[in-house]
C-alpha positions as CSV (number, residue, x, y, z in Angstrom):
1,M,0.0,0.0,0.0
2,P,1.2,3.6,-0.4
3,N,1.8,3.9,3.3
4,S,4.1,0.9,3.5
5,P,7.5,1.7,4.9
6,I,10.5,1.9,2.6
7,I,13.4,0.0,4.1
8,L,17.0,1.1,3.2
9,N,20.0,-0.9,4.2
10,L,23.2,0.9,3.1
11,A,25.4,-1.3,5.4
12,L,27.5,1.7,6.5
13,S,29.7,1.8,9.6
14,Q,32.2,4.3,10.9
15,A,35.0,2.3,9.4
16,D,33.3,2.3,6.0
17,R,33.1,6.1,6.0
18,A,36.9,6.5,6.6
19,D,39.0,7.4,3.6
20,Q,40.9,4.3,2.4
21,A,44.4,4.4,0.9
22,P,45.0,2.8,-2.5
23,D,45.5,-0.9,-2.4
24,P,49.0,-1.8,-3.6
25,S,48.0,-5.3,-4.5
26,R,45.9,-3.9,-7.4
27,V,49.1,-2.7,-9.1
28,Q,50.8,-5.8,-10.5
29,V,54.1,-6.0,-12.3
30,D,52.9,-9.1,-14.2
31,D,49.1,-9.5,-14.3
32,R,49.0,-12.3,-16.9
33,S,46.5,-15.0,-15.9
34,L,47.3,-18.8,-16.2
35,A,45.2,-18.9,-19.4
36,Q,47.3,-16.1,-21.0
37,L,50.6,-17.9,-20.0
38,L,49.4,-21.2,-21.6
39,N,48.3,-19.4,-24.7
40,L,51.8,-18.0,-25.1
41,A,52.9,-21.5,-26.3
42,V,50.6,-21.2,-29.3
43,E,51.5,-17.5,-30.0
44,H,55.2,-18.1,-29.8
45,G,54.9,-21.5,-31.6
46,R,53.8,-19.6,-34.8
47,L,57.2,-17.9,-34.8
48,V,59.1,-21.2,-35.0
49,Q,58.6,-22.7,-38.4
50,F,59.2,-26.1,-40.0
51,Y,61.0,-26.3,-43.3
52,D,60.7,-28.9,-46.0
53,L,63.5,-30.4,-48.1
54,S,63.4,-27.5,-50.5
55,N,63.9,-25.0,-47.6
56,A,60.4,-23.6,-47.8
57,P,58.2,-23.0,-44.7
58,D,56.0,-26.0,-44.0
59,G,54.0,-25.3,-40.8
60,D,55.1,-24.2,-37.4
61,W,55.2,-25.3,-33.7
62,S,51.8,-23.9,-32.8
63,A,50.2,-27.2,-33.9
64,L,52.2,-29.1,-31.2
65,F,50.2,-27.2,-28.5
66,A,46.9,-26.0,-30.1
67,S,45.7,-29.5,-30.5
68,D,45.6,-30.1,-26.8
69,P,42.1,-29.4,-25.3
70,A,43.6,-27.5,-22.3
71,I,45.7,-25.2,-24.5
72,A,42.7,-24.7,-26.8
73,L,40.5,-23.6,-23.8
74,A,43.3,-21.3,-22.6
75,S,43.4,-19.7,-26.1
76,Q,39.7,-19.0,-25.8
77,A,39.8,-17.9,-22.2
78,S,42.6,-15.4,-22.8
79,L,41.0,-13.6,-25.7
80,D,40.8,-9.8,-25.6
81,P,37.7,-8.8,-27.6
82,R,38.6,-5.1,-27.5
83,R,42.1,-5.8,-28.8
84,I,40.8,-8.0,-31.6
85,E,38.3,-5.4,-32.6
86,E,41.0,-2.7,-32.8
87,E,43.1,-5.0,-34.9
88,M,40.2,-5.5,-37.3
89,Q,39.7,-1.8,-37.6
90,T,43.4,-1.2,-38.3
91,I,43.3,-3.8,-41.1
92,G,40.1,-2.2,-42.5
93,R,41.7,1.2,-42.7
94,R,44.7,-0.2,-44.5
95,L,42.4,-2.0,-47.1
96,R,41.4,1.4,-48.4
97,L,44.0,4.2,-48.2
98,D,42.1,6.6,-50.4
99,D,38.6,7.2,-51.7
100,R,38.9,4.8,-54.7
101,P,37.0,1.5,-54.4
102,L,40.2,-0.6,-54.3
103,V,40.9,-3.8,-52.3
104,R,44.6,-4.0,-51.4
105,P,46.2,-7.5,-51.4
106,E,48.5,-7.3,-48.3
107,P,45.9,-6.1,-45.8
108,W,43.4,-8.6,-47.3
109,R,45.8,-11.5,-46.6
110,E,46.2,-10.2,-43.0
111,L,42.4,-10.1,-42.6
112,V,42.1,-13.7,-43.9
113,S,44.9,-14.8,-41.6
114,L,43.2,-13.2,-38.6
115,I,39.8,-14.7,-39.4
116,R,41.4,-18.2,-39.8
117,R,43.2,-17.8,-36.4
118,L,40.0,-16.7,-34.6
119,L,38.0,-19.5,-36.2
120,T,40.7,-22.0,-35.2
121,I,40.3,-20.8,-31.6
122,L,36.5,-21.0,-31.8
123,R,36.6,-24.5,-33.2
124,R,39.5,-25.6,-31.0
125,R,41.1,-27.4,-33.9
126,P,43.2,-26.1,-36.9
127,L,41.6,-25.1,-40.2
128,R,42.9,-25.7,-43.7
129,E,44.8,-22.7,-45.2
130,G,43.6,-21.1,-48.4
131,P,41.6,-18.2,-49.7
132,L,38.9,-16.7,-47.5
133,A,36.1,-18.7,-49.1
134,T,38.0,-21.9,-48.3
135,V,38.4,-20.9,-44.7
136,L,34.7,-19.9,-44.4
137,H,33.5,-23.2,-45.9
138,Q,34.9,-24.9,-42.8
139,V,32.5,-23.0,-40.4
140,E,30.1,-25.6,-39.0
141,R,28.5,-23.8,-36.0
142,P,26.7,-21.9,-34.6
143,L,23.9,-21.2,-37.1
144,A,24.2,-17.4,-37.0
145,L,27.9,-17.6,-37.9
146,V,27.2,-20.2,-40.6
147,D,24.6,-17.9,-42.2
148,A,26.9,-14.9,-42.1
149,A,29.7,-16.9,-43.7
150,A,27.4,-18.3,-46.4
151,S,26.4,-14.8,-47.5
152,L,30.1,-13.7,-47.6
153,I,31.0,-16.9,-49.6
154,R,28.4,-16.2,-52.2
155,F,29.7,-12.7,-52.7
156,L,33.3,-13.9,-53.0
157,E,32.4,-16.6,-55.5
158,S,30.3,-14.3,-57.6
159,T,33.0,-11.6,-57.9
160,G,36.0,-14.0,-57.9
161,L,37.7,-11.6,-55.4
162,D,39.6,-14.4,-53.6
163,L,41.1,-15.8,-56.8
164,R,41.8,-12.4,-58.6
165,L,43.7,-10.8,-55.7
166,G,47.4,-11.2,-56.4
167,T,50.0,-8.6,-55.9
168,Q,48.1,-5.6,-57.3
169,P,44.9,-4.0,-55.9
170,I,41.6,-4.9,-57.4
171,L,39.2,-2.2,-58.5
172,L,35.6,-2.9,-57.5
173,K,32.3,-1.1,-58.3
174,D,31.1,1.2,-55.5
175,S,28.1,-1.0,-55.0
176,E,30.3,-4.1,-54.7
177,L,32.6,-2.5,-52.2
178,R,29.7,-1.4,-50.0
179,R,28.3,-4.9,-50.2
180,L,31.7,-6.4,-49.2
181,E,32.1,-4.0,-46.3
182,N,28.6,-4.8,-45.0
183,L,29.1,-8.5,-45.3
184,L,32.4,-8.4,-43.5
185,R,31.0,-6.2,-40.8
186,D,28.1,-8.6,-40.2
187,F,30.3,-11.7,-40.2
188,L,33.0,-10.2,-37.9
189,G,30.3,-8.9,-35.5
190,V,28.8,-12.4,-35.2
191,L,32.3,-13.9,-34.8
192,L,33.2,-11.5,-32.0
193,S,29.9,-12.3,-30.2
194,E,30.5,-16.0,-30.4
195,L,34.1,-15.6,-29.3
196,E,32.9,-13.7,-26.2
197,V,30.5,-16.5,-25.3
198,S,33.1,-19.2,-25.8
199,R,35.6,-17.1,-23.7
200,Q,33.3,-17.1,-20.7
201,E,32.6,-20.8,-21.1
202,A,36.3,-21.6,-21.5
203,Q,37.2,-19.8,-18.3
204,Q,34.8,-22.1,-16.4
205,E,36.1,-25.3,-18.1
206,L,39.8,-24.7,-18.1
207,Q,40.6,-25.7,-14.5
208,K,38.8,-29.0,-15.0
209,E,40.6,-29.7,-18.2
210,L,44.0,-29.0,-16.6
211,G,43.5,-31.8,-14.1
212,R,43.2,-34.3,-16.9
213,Q,46.1,-36.9,-17.1
214,E,46.1,-37.4,-20.9
215,H,48.2,-34.4,-22.0
216,A,50.9,-34.8,-24.7
217,P,54.4,-34.8,-23.2
218,Q,55.3,-31.3,-24.5
219,V,52.0,-29.9,-23.3
220,A,52.3,-31.5,-19.8
221,L,55.8,-30.0,-19.5
222,Y,54.7,-26.5,-20.5
223,I,51.7,-26.6,-18.1
224,A,54.0,-27.6,-15.3
225,F,56.4,-24.7,-16.3
226,A,53.5,-22.2,-16.3
227,R,52.3,-23.3,-12.8
228,L,55.9,-23.0,-11.4
229,F,56.2,-19.6,-13.1
230,Q,53.1,-18.4,-11.2
231,S,54.9,-18.8,-7.9
232,I,57.7,-16.5,-9.2
233,Q,55.0,-14.2,-10.7
234,G,53.4,-13.9,-7.2
235,R,56.7,-12.9,-5.7
236,L,57.2,-10.3,-8.4
237,N,53.7,-8.9,-7.9
238,R,54.5,-8.3,-4.2
239,F,57.0,-5.6,-5.3
240,P,54.5,-2.7,-5.0
241,S,53.6,-3.7,-1.4
242,A,57.2,-4.1,-0.5
243,L,58.0,-0.7,-2.0
244,L,55.2,0.9,0.0
245,D,56.4,-0.8,3.2
246,F,59.9,0.4,2.6
247,Y,58.7,4.0,2.0
248,L,56.5,3.9,5.2
249,Q,59.1,2.2,7.5
250,Q,62.5,3.3,6.2
251,V,61.7,6.7,4.8
252,L,58.8,8.0,6.9
253,H,59.4,5.8,9.9
254,Q,55.6,5.6,10.5
255,D,55.7,2.0,11.9
256,S,58.6,2.5,14.4
257,I,57.7,2.5,18.1
258,A,59.7,5.7,18.7
259,D,57.8,7.7,16.1
260,K,54.3,6.5,16.6
261,S,53.4,9.9,17.9
262,L,54.0,11.3,14.4
263,R,50.9,9.5,13.1
264,P,47.6,11.5,13.6
265,D,45.0,10.1,15.9
266,R,41.5,9.4,14.6
267,L,38.2,9.6,16.5
268,A,34.5,9.6,15.6
269,L,32.3,12.6,16.7
270,S,28.5,12.5,16.9
271,F,26.3,15.6,16.5
272,Q,22.7,16.1,17.5
273,A,20.6,19.1,16.3
274,K,18.1,20.9,18.5
275,A,14.4,20.1,18.0
276,G,13.0,22.2,15.2
277,A,16.4,23.6,14.1
278,P,17.2,23.9,10.4
279,P,20.0,21.7,8.9
280,V,23.5,22.8,9.9
281,L,26.6,22.3,7.8
282,V,29.9,21.3,9.5
283,P,32.5,22.1,6.8
284,R,35.5,19.9,6.2
285,Q,38.6,20.9,8.2
286,T,36.5,22.3,11.1
287,L,38.7,22.2,14.2
288,F,37.5,20.7,17.5
289,S,39.4,21.2,20.7
290,A,40.3,18.1,22.9
291,G,42.1,20.0,25.7
292,E,45.9,20.2,26.1
293,D,48.8,17.7,26.1
294,G,51.3,17.2,28.9
295,E,53.3,20.2,27.6
296,G,50.4,22.5,27.6
297,Q,50.0,22.5,23.8
298,P,46.3,22.5,22.4
299,I,45.0,19.2,21.0
300,R,42.8,19.8,18.0
301,F,41.0,17.4,15.6
302,A,39.9,18.5,12.1
303,S,36.9,17.0,10.3
304,D,37.9,15.1,7.2
305,Q,34.6,15.7,5.3
306,D,31.6,17.9,5.1
307,L,28.7,16.9,7.4
308,E,25.1,18.1,7.4
309,V,23.4,17.8,10.8
310,R,19.7,17.3,10.6
311,T,16.9,16.7,13.1
312,A,16.2,13.2,11.8
313,Q,16.0,10.5,14.5
314,L,15.8,6.8,14.6
315,V,12.1,5.9,15.1
316,G,12.0,2.3,14.3
317,L,14.2,-0.8,13.6
318,R,13.3,-3.5,11.1
319,T,15.2,-6.5,9.7
320,L,14.7,-8.4,6.5
321,R,15.6,-12.1,6.5
322,A,15.6,-14.2,3.3
323,Q,14.9,-17.9,3.7
324,G,15.8,-20.2,0.8
325,R,18.1,-22.8,-0.7
326,A,21.0,-23.1,-3.1
327,V,20.2,-24.1,-6.7
328,V,22.6,-24.6,-9.7
329,D,21.6,-22.7,-12.9
330,G,22.2,-23.6,-16.5
331,R,25.8,-22.2,-16.4
332,G,26.8,-24.3,-13.3
333,Q,26.6,-21.3,-11.0
334,T,25.0,-21.5,-7.6
335,R,22.0,-19.2,-7.2
336,A,19.7,-18.5,-4.2
337,A,16.1,-19.7,-4.5
338,L,14.0,-17.7,-2.0
339,D,11.1,-19.5,-0.3
340,A,10.2,-16.5,1.8
341,V,11.3,-13.1,3.0
342,W,10.4,-12.2,6.6
343,L,10.1,-8.7,8.0
344,T,10.7,-8.3,11.7
345,D,9.5,-5.1,13.4
346,I,11.8,-4.9,16.5
347,N,10.4,-3.5,19.7
348,L,13.1,-1.5,21.3
349,P,13.2,1.6,23.6
350,L,14.3,4.6,21.6
351,P,16.8,6.1,22.0
352,Y,18.4,2.7,22.6
353,P,20.3,2.9,25.9
354,A,23.7,1.4,26.6
355,G,23.3,-2.2,27.8
356,G,19.7,-2.3,26.5
357,P,17.8,-5.5,25.8
358,L,19.1,-8.1,23.4
359,F,17.3,-8.7,20.1
360,P,17.9,-11.0,17.0
361,L,20.1,-8.9,14.8
362,F,19.2,-10.8,11.6
363,G,15.5,-11.4,12.3
364,S,13.8,-14.7,12.5
365,D,12.1,-17.3,10.2
366,G,8.3,-17.6,10.1
367,A,5.5,-15.4,11.2
368,N,5.5,-15.0,15.0
369,T,5.3,-12.5,17.8
370,T,7.9,-12.4,20.6
371,P,8.9,-9.9,23.3
372,H,11.6,-8.7,20.8
373,G,9.2,-7.9,17.9
374,T,6.7,-9.1,15.4
375,T,7.6,-11.0,12.2
376,T,5.4,-11.1,9.1
377,A,5.9,-11.9,5.5
378,A,7.6,-9.0,3.7
379,V,6.0,-7.4,0.6
380,V,8.3,-8.5,-2.3
381,G,7.9,-7.6,-5.9
382,F,8.9,-5.1,-8.6
383,A,7.7,-2.0,-10.4
384,L,7.8,-0.9,-14.1
385,A,7.5,2.8,-14.8
386,S,7.0,4.3,-18.3
387,P,5.4,7.3,-20.0
388,L,3.5,4.8,-22.1
389,L,1.2,4.1,-19.1
390,W,-0.4,7.6,-19.1
391,L,-3.8,6.1,-20.0
392,E,-6.7,8.3,-18.9
393,G,-9.7,6.5,-20.1
394,G,-11.3,4.1,-22.6
395,L,-10.6,0.4,-22.9
396,R,-6.9,0.2,-22.0
397,V,-4.8,-2.9,-22.9
398,A,-1.2,-3.3,-21.9
399,R,1.1,-6.1,-23.0
400,L,4.3,-6.8,-21.1
401,T,6.7,-9.2,-22.8
402,L,9.4,-10.7,-20.6
403,R,12.3,-12.6,-22.1
404,L,14.0,-14.9,-19.5
405,T,17.6,-16.0,-19.8
406,P,18.1,-19.8,-20.4
407,P,20.3,-20.3,-17.3
408,S,17.6,-19.0,-15.0
409,V,15.0,-21.3,-16.7
410,Q,17.4,-24.2,-16.2
411,A,17.7,-23.2,-12.5
412,V,13.9,-23.6,-12.2
413,Q,14.2,-27.0,-14.0
414,N,16.8,-28.0,-11.3
415,L,14.2,-27.6,-8.6
416,Q,12.6,-30.7,-10.0
417,P,15.1,-32.4,-12.2
418,Q,12.6,-35.1,-13.2
419,A,10.2,-32.6,-14.8
420,D,10.1,-32.2,-18.6
421,P,10.9,-28.8,-20.2
422,A,7.3,-28.2,-21.2
423,S,6.0,-28.5,-17.7
424,V,8.8,-26.2,-16.4
425,R,7.8,-23.5,-18.9
426,E,4.1,-23.9,-17.8
427,R,5.2,-23.7,-14.2
428,I,7.0,-20.4,-14.9
429,R,3.9,-19.1,-16.8
430,L,1.6,-20.0,-13.9
431,A,4.0,-18.3,-11.4
432,L,3.9,-15.0,-13.3
433,E,0.1,-15.2,-13.8
434,R,-1.1,-16.5,-10.4
435,R,1.7,-15.9,-7.9
436,L,1.9,-12.1,-8.6
437,R,-0.7,-9.6,-7.6
438,W,-0.7,-6.8,-10.2
439,H,-1.7,-3.2,-9.8
440,A,-1.9,0.0,-11.8
441,T,-1.1,3.3,-10.1
442,S,-3.7,6.1,-10.0
443,T,-3.5,9.5,-8.4
444,E,-4.3,8.4,-4.8
445,D,-4.5,4.6,-4.8
446,L,-3.7,1.3,-6.6
447,T,-6.1,-0.3,-9.2
448,P,-6.0,-4.1,-9.1
449,L,-5.2,-5.8,-12.5
450,E,-5.9,-9.3,-13.7
451,A,-3.0,-10.8,-15.6
452,R,-3.3,-13.4,-18.4
453,A,0.0,-15.0,-19.4
454,R,0.9,-16.9,-22.5
455,L,4.1,-18.5,-23.8
456,L,5.5,-16.9,-27.0
457,T,8.5,-19.2,-27.5
458,P,7.2,-22.1,-29.6
459,T,10.1,-24.4,-29.2
460,E,11.7,-26.0,-26.2
461,S,15.2,-25.1,-27.1
462,S,17.3,-24.6,-23.9
463,S,19.5,-22.1,-25.8
464,E,16.8,-19.6,-26.6
465,P,15.3,-17.1,-24.1
466,L,11.9,-18.0,-22.9
467,A,9.4,-15.2,-23.9
468,I,6.2,-14.8,-21.9
469,E,3.5,-12.2,-22.6
470,L,1.4,-10.8,-19.8
471,L,-1.9,-9.1,-20.9
472,F,-3.6,-6.5,-18.7
473,T,-7.0,-4.8,-19.3
474,L,-8.5,-1.8,-17.7
475,P,-12.2,-1.1,-18.6
476,P,-13.5,2.4,-19.3
477,S,-15.0,2.5,-15.8
478,A,-11.6,2.0,-14.1
479,P,-9.7,5.0,-12.7
480,P,-7.1,6.8,-14.9
481,W,-3.7,5.2,-15.0
482,R,-1.5,7.9,-13.6
483,T,1.4,8.5,-11.4
484,L,1.1,8.0,-7.6
485,A,2.2,11.2,-6.0
486,A,4.7,9.6,-3.6
487,W,6.2,7.1,-6.0
488,G,8.0,9.1,-8.8
489,E,7.0,11.0,-11.9
490,E,5.8,8.2,-14.2
491,P,2.8,5.8,-14.0
492,M,3.7,2.3,-12.8
493,L,2.8,-1.3,-13.2
494,L,3.3,-3.0,-9.9
495,A,3.8,-6.7,-9.2
496,R,3.6,-8.1,-5.6
497,V,4.5,-11.7,-4.8
498,L,1.6,-13.3,-2.9
499,D,2.1,-14.8,0.5
500,A,4.4,-17.7,1.0
501,D,2.1,-20.6,0.4
502,P,2.8,-23.6,-2.0
503,S,2.8,-22.6,-5.7
504,P,0.5,-24.4,-8.1
505,A,3.2,-26.7,-9.6
506,G,5.7,-26.6,-6.8
507,S,7.0,-29.2,-4.5
508,E,6.4,-29.4,-0.7
509,G,7.7,-26.3,1.1
510,E,8.1,-24.4,-2.1
511,T,6.4,-21.0,-2.8
512,G,5.7,-18.8,-5.7
513,L,8.6,-16.7,-4.6
514,T,10.9,-19.8,-5.0
515,V,10.3,-19.8,-8.8
516,L,10.2,-16.1,-9.3
517,S,13.4,-15.4,-7.4
518,L,15.4,-17.6,-9.8
519,L,14.1,-15.8,-13.0
520,C,16.5,-13.3,-14.7
521,L,15.4,-10.9,-17.4
522,E,17.3,-10.7,-20.7
523,S,14.9,-8.0,-22.1
524,V,11.5,-6.5,-21.5
525,A,9.0,-4.8,-23.9
526,L,5.8,-2.9,-23.2
527,A,3.0,-2.2,-25.7
528,V,-0.3,-0.3,-25.0
529,E,-3.5,0.1,-26.9
530,V,-6.6,2.3,-26.1
531,Q,-10.1,1.9,-27.6
532,D,-13.5,3.7,-27.1
533,L,-12.0,7.0,-26.1
534,Q,-14.5,9.9,-26.0
535,P,-13.2,13.0,-27.8
536,T,-12.6,16.1,-25.7
537,A,-12.4,18.6,-28.6
538,L,-14.3,18.9,-31.9
539,H,-13.2,21.2,-34.7
540,S,-14.3,22.0,-38.2
541,S,-13.5,24.6,-40.8
542,A,-15.8,27.0,-38.9
543,G,-13.8,26.6,-35.6
544,S,-14.6,24.8,-32.4
545,L,-17.8,22.8,-32.1
546,D,-20.1,22.0,-29.1
547,P,-20.9,18.3,-29.1
548,S,-24.0,18.9,-26.9
549,Q,-25.7,20.8,-29.8
550,P,-26.5,19.9,-33.4
551,L,-23.5,20.8,-35.4
552,P,-22.6,21.1,-39.1
553,I,-19.8,18.6,-39.5
554,F,-18.0,20.4,-42.4
555,G,-19.2,24.0,-41.6
556,P,-22.3,25.8,-42.6
557,A,-21.6,25.4,-46.3
558,P,-19.3,22.4,-47.1
559,V,-16.8,23.3,-49.8
560,C,-13.7,21.6,-51.1
561,G,-11.0,21.6,-48.4
562,A,-13.4,21.7,-45.5
563,F,-12.5,19.5,-42.6
564,F,-13.7,17.9,-39.4
565,S,-11.5,16.6,-36.5
566,A,-12.1,15.0,-33.2
567,R,-9.3,15.0,-30.6
568,R,-8.6,13.8,-27.1
569,R,-5.8,15.2,-25.1
570,S,-4.3,13.3,-22.1
571,S,-1.4,15.2,-20.6
572,P,0.8,14.2,-17.7
573,P,1.4,16.9,-15.1
574,N,5.1,17.0,-16.0
575,P,6.5,17.2,-19.5
576,C,8.1,13.9,-20.7
577,R,11.9,14.1,-20.3
578,P,14.4,11.4,-21.3
579,S,16.0,11.8,-17.9
580,A,12.7,10.9,-16.2
581,C,12.3,7.5,-17.7
582,G,11.1,4.6,-15.6
583,S,13.0,1.4,-14.6
584,I,12.4,-2.2,-13.7
585,G,14.8,-4.1,-11.5
586,T,15.5,-7.7,-10.6
587,A,18.2,-9.3,-8.5
588,C,20.1,-10.1,-11.7
589,R,20.2,-6.9,-13.6
590,S,18.2,-3.7,-14.3
591,V,16.2,-2.7,-17.3
592,A,15.7,1.0,-18.4
593,M,12.9,1.7,-20.8
594,A,10.6,4.5,-22.0
595,S,8.8,5.6,-25.1
596,G,6.0,7.9,-26.4
597,A,2.8,6.8,-27.9
598,T,-0.5,7.8,-29.4
599,T,-3.4,5.3,-29.5
600,A,-1.1,2.3,-29.7
601,A,2.6,2.3,-28.8
602,T,5.5,0.0,-27.8
603,G,8.8,0.5,-26.1
604,S,11.6,-1.9,-25.3
605,M,15.2,-1.9,-24.0
606,P,17.7,-4.8,-23.7
607,T,19.0,-5.5,-20.2
608,G,22.4,-4.4,-19.1
609,A,21.8,-0.8,-20.1
610,A,24.2,1.4,-18.1
611,T,22.1,4.6,-18.5
612,R,18.4,5.4,-18.7
613,R,17.1,6.4,-22.1
614,G,13.8,7.5,-23.5
615,S,12.0,8.9,-26.5
616,C,9.1,11.3,-26.0
617,L,6.7,13.0,-28.3
618,T,7.6,16.3,-29.8
619,T,4.7,17.8,-27.8
620,A,4.4,17.4,-24.1
621,A,1.0,15.6,-24.4
622,F,0.0,12.1,-25.6
623,A,-2.7,13.1,-28.0
624,P,-4.6,10.4,-29.9
625,A,-6.4,12.1,-32.8
626,W,-8.8,11.2,-35.6
627,S,-9.6,13.5,-38.5
628,W,-11.5,13.3,-41.7
629,T,-11.3,15.8,-44.7
């Protein structure tokens, strides 16, 4: 409800507020990881070549290491996507040194070599050398990369670019060059995305693969060398700390017993404002007297930061306690599945006296009442705010589409491993439809909404996000969908998890919150539609019209060019601003979204956005309009 308390836990203490010195351990002389050290065998192996009987290069040493699964994983785990992208951009600039549509042979061969090397890392096995089309024909997965490679192969074969490129640049048509650039950009973009995914997976698999006993002799020796080198690397990386210790002890003598008096003392001061007094600023470097020392010299302490003293006082103490279990998701990571969240309102005398009564610092499980306080189920949920939801009247329909990440869906599957994927998806759909109580905000209260959920993802592929659409309907008789005065500047769609009783498809002791707490959003989209709106303004060629009186639709004497229009204006109290866009948050990541609309509109934003964004109408009002001429 609007009067429910807002609980903030910033976890601050006096020690947290003290300025911290830079950590010398973050400055490392050699910060290469084990994966990067192992990948050096492949990188340096390319510099040591084999030669045939005619003294011509015939391969190199990299194949001696790259064929081992552990080294192949290390090559993937040590990839630097930003460095690869910069290398691609450098080669792209060298391909065209002027405005003529030329393809230069040397940079082209460097690009082919780079693509072959990256595909070798992605496939974890060597590829045959040859022109770019030959290299691309060896791409087998994933499907998006195969499709991008196929488009590029068709262009290369139709133009013969691979075969024609010798020692001289090739002149292409402007349209051909633009087509080549677009195809290369699409293929390299998909390749970089797949390399990033494989890099994250390889980092998790590498340690397991290193423990395998079937390495080739040269690989086993190199792995042993890399592990031994890490001990020397650790000693080398202690140099910044040793340098700092030398400076403090040998130069400044700050840690010697004789000179401890040279170090400033620290203490914490507390301030209390008089009742009814306005806020008072205590500036930084304000001096406070602490008497005199043994030699009669004044002792003064200076504040190390600005402090504003207000009359705010502690009037209540509450704790939140999460009760749940550990569940492994689709990526092998352990996640917390919450069965319940308990709110304890602690009964304490305020101000709390020294040596006062003891109380459970982290709350308790289950609803109960004790001398220490009362524990009830906490209100848990989320809110979505958007200018799209300024819906004053008519039949209002809102569609909320949630795309859930595959690992979080797998985590729900792991609650009941014997369940088939179809029942797991239905279980998630029911949790969103029945285990959440939905509301729309109005000016002074909340309007209950009934949700209807349906699955949009037709297949049961574990690699595709699970898309679920939630449909909400507000009849014309319902209050306007507006912002709630105390809850921000935009209208909201609120979802509250129902009390902790067993969910429809759950196991014993499991609640709707158990399933919902495991879900993680990949993206969210909102669409609204309004029907049966009554116009608020009528106009014709003769000016404004009164709808309560008989009116000439096209003026007293209809002529060519006469018009009639009916409009309805629904204006929010504050102009729509990109900086005032709403947000939706989960425990996994946050989603920012906003858009402007007329009678029907949509807005969406992928998760992981670092800043809030929005697009508003050029006018400050959302104005559905119909006109006939």
